[in-house]
C-alpha positions in Angstrom: 0.0 0.0 0.0 1.4 3.4 -1.0 1.8 6.3 1.4 -0.8 8.2 -0.6 -3.3 5.4 -0.2 -2.7 5.2 3.5 -3.2 8.9 3.8 -6.4 8.8 1.7 -7.8 6.0 3.8 -6.9 7.8 7.1 -8.5 11.1 5.9 -11.6 9.2 4.8 -12.0 7.7 8.3 -11.5 11.1 9.9 -14.0 12.7 7.6 -16.6 9.9 8.3 -16.2 10.5 12.0 -16.5 14.2 11.6 -19.7 13.9 9.6 -21.2 11.4 12.0 -20.6 13.6 15.0 -21.0 17.1 13.4 -23.9 17.8 15.8 -21.5 17.9 18.7 -19.6 20.8 17.2 -20.5 24.5 17.7 -22.9 25.9 15.1 -20.2 28.0 13.4 -18.2 24.8 12.8 -21.3 22.9 11.5 -22.0 25.7 9.1 -18.5 25.6 7.5 -17.7 21.8 7.7 -18.7 21.0 4.2 -16.7 23.9 2.7 -13.6 22.9 4.7 -14.0 19.2 3.6 -14.3 20.2 -0.1 -11.4 22.7 -0.1 -9.1 20.3 1.9 -10.0 17.3 -0.4 -9.2 19.4 -3.5 -5.9 20.5 -2.2 -5.0 17.0 -1.0 -5.6 15.6 -4.4 -3.1 17.9 -6.1 -0.5 18.1 -3.3 1.7 15.3 -4.6 1.8 16.7 -8.1 2.4 20.2 -6.8 5.4 19.0 -4.8 6.9 16.4 -7.0 5.4 16.7 -10.5 4.6 13.6 -12.5 7.4 11.3 -11.4 6.5 8.6 -13.9 6.8 10.8 -16.9 9.5 13.1 -15.3 7.3 16.2 -15.7 8.1 19.0 -13.2 5.3 20.7 -11.3 5.8 23.9 -13.2 4.7 22.1 -16.4 1.7 20.5 -14.8 -0.1 23.6 -13.6 -1.1 26.9 -15.0 -0.6 30.1 -13.1 -4.4 30.4 -12.6 -4.5 27.0 -11.0 -1.7 28.1 -8.6 -3.6 31.2 -7.7 -6.8 29.2 -7.2 -4.9 26.9 -4.8 -3.5 29.9 -2.9 -7.1 31.3 -2.6 -8.3 28.0 -1.3 -5.6 27.9 1.4 -6.3 31.5 2.3 -10.0 30.7 2.6 -9.2 27.7 4.8 -7.0 29.7 7.1 -9.7 32.3 7.4 -12.2 29.6 8.3 -9.9 28.0 10.8 -9.2 31.4 12.5 -13.0 32.1 12.6 -13.7 28.7 14.1 -10.9 29.0 16.7 -12.1 32.4 17.7 -15.7 31.1 18.2 -14.3 28.2 20.2 -12.7 30.7 22.6 -16.0 32.4 23.4 
Protein backbone atom coordinates (compact mmCIF):
# COMPACT_ATOMS: atom_id res chain seq x y z
CA UNK A 1 0.00 0.00 0.00
CA UNK A 2 1.41 3.40 -0.96
CA UNK A 3 1.77 6.29 1.44
CA UNK A 4 -0.81 8.20 -0.60
CA UNK A 5 -3.30 5.35 -0.25
CA UNK A 6 -2.69 5.16 3.50
CA UNK A 7 -3.20 8.93 3.82
CA UNK A 8 -6.39 8.83 1.74
CA UNK A 9 -7.79 5.97 3.84
CA UNK A 10 -6.94 7.79 7.06
CA UNK A 11 -8.49 11.06 5.90
CA UNK A 12 -11.59 9.19 4.80
CA UNK A 13 -11.98 7.69 8.26
CA UNK A 14 -11.49 11.06 9.94
CA UNK A 15 -14.00 12.68 7.59
CA UNK A 16 -16.57 9.94 8.25
CA UNK A 17 -16.25 10.46 12.01
CA UNK A 18 -16.54 14.22 11.65
CA UNK A 19 -19.68 13.89 9.57
CA UNK A 20 -21.16 11.37 11.98
CA UNK A 21 -20.57 13.63 14.99
CA UNK A 22 -20.98 17.08 13.43
CA UNK A 23 -23.91 17.80 15.75
CA UNK A 24 -21.45 17.89 18.67
CA UNK A 25 -19.59 20.85 17.20
CA UNK A 26 -20.51 24.51 17.71
CA UNK A 27 -22.94 25.93 15.11
CA UNK A 28 -20.22 27.96 13.36
CA UNK A 29 -18.22 24.79 12.82
CA UNK A 30 -21.25 22.91 11.55
CA UNK A 31 -21.99 25.71 9.11
CA UNK A 32 -18.52 25.57 7.51
CA UNK A 33 -17.73 21.85 7.75
CA UNK A 34 -18.67 20.96 4.17
CA UNK A 35 -16.69 23.85 2.70
CA UNK A 36 -13.63 22.87 4.73
CA UNK A 37 -13.98 19.25 3.60
CA UNK A 38 -14.31 20.23 -0.06
CA UNK A 39 -11.38 22.65 -0.07
CA UNK A 40 -9.15 20.27 1.87
CA UNK A 41 -9.96 17.34 -0.40
CA UNK A 42 -9.22 19.37 -3.52
CA UNK A 43 -5.87 20.54 -2.17
CA UNK A 44 -4.98 17.04 -0.98
CA UNK A 45 -5.60 15.56 -4.42
CA UNK A 46 -3.10 17.89 -6.09
CA UNK A 47 -0.50 18.06 -3.32
CA UNK A 48 1.73 15.29 -4.62
CA UNK A 49 1.84 16.68 -8.15
CA UNK A 50 2.42 20.19 -6.84
CA UNK A 51 5.44 19.05 -4.82
CA UNK A 52 6.92 16.35 -7.04
CA UNK A 53 5.39 16.73 -10.49
CA UNK A 54 4.61 13.62 -12.50
CA UNK A 55 7.38 11.29 -11.39
CA UNK A 56 6.45 8.56 -13.86
CA UNK A 57 6.83 10.83 -16.89
CA UNK A 58 9.48 13.10 -15.31
CA UNK A 59 7.35 16.22 -15.71
CA UNK A 60 8.09 18.99 -13.18
CA UNK A 61 5.26 20.68 -11.27
CA UNK A 62 5.78 23.90 -13.22
CA UNK A 63 4.74 22.09 -16.40
CA UNK A 64 1.66 20.51 -14.85
CA UNK A 65 -0.10 23.61 -13.57
CA UNK A 66 -1.11 26.94 -15.03
CA UNK A 67 -0.62 30.13 -13.06
CA UNK A 68 -4.39 30.42 -12.64
CA UNK A 69 -4.47 26.99 -10.96
CA UNK A 70 -1.73 28.06 -8.55
CA UNK A 71 -3.63 31.25 -7.75
CA UNK A 72 -6.79 29.20 -7.19
CA UNK A 73 -4.93 26.91 -4.77
CA UNK A 74 -3.54 29.91 -2.89
CA UNK A 75 -7.06 31.31 -2.65
CA UNK A 76 -8.33 27.99 -1.27
CA UNK A 77 -5.59 27.93 1.36
CA UNK A 78 -6.31 31.53 2.35
CA UNK A 79 -10.02 30.68 2.64
CA UNK A 80 -9.22 27.66 4.82
CA UNK A 81 -6.97 29.72 7.07
CA UNK A 82 -9.70 32.31 7.42
CA UNK A 83 -12.24 29.64 8.33
CA UNK A 84 -9.88 28.03 10.84
CA UNK A 85 -9.25 31.40 12.49
CA UNK A 86 -12.97 32.09 12.64
CA UNK A 87 -13.67 28.69 14.14
CA UNK A 88 -10.89 28.99 16.69
CA UNK A 89 -12.13 32.45 17.68
CA UNK A 90 -15.66 31.11 18.17
CA UNK A 91 -14.29 28.23 20.24
CA UNK A 92 -12.68 30.71 22.65
CA UNK A 93 -16.03 32.36 23.39
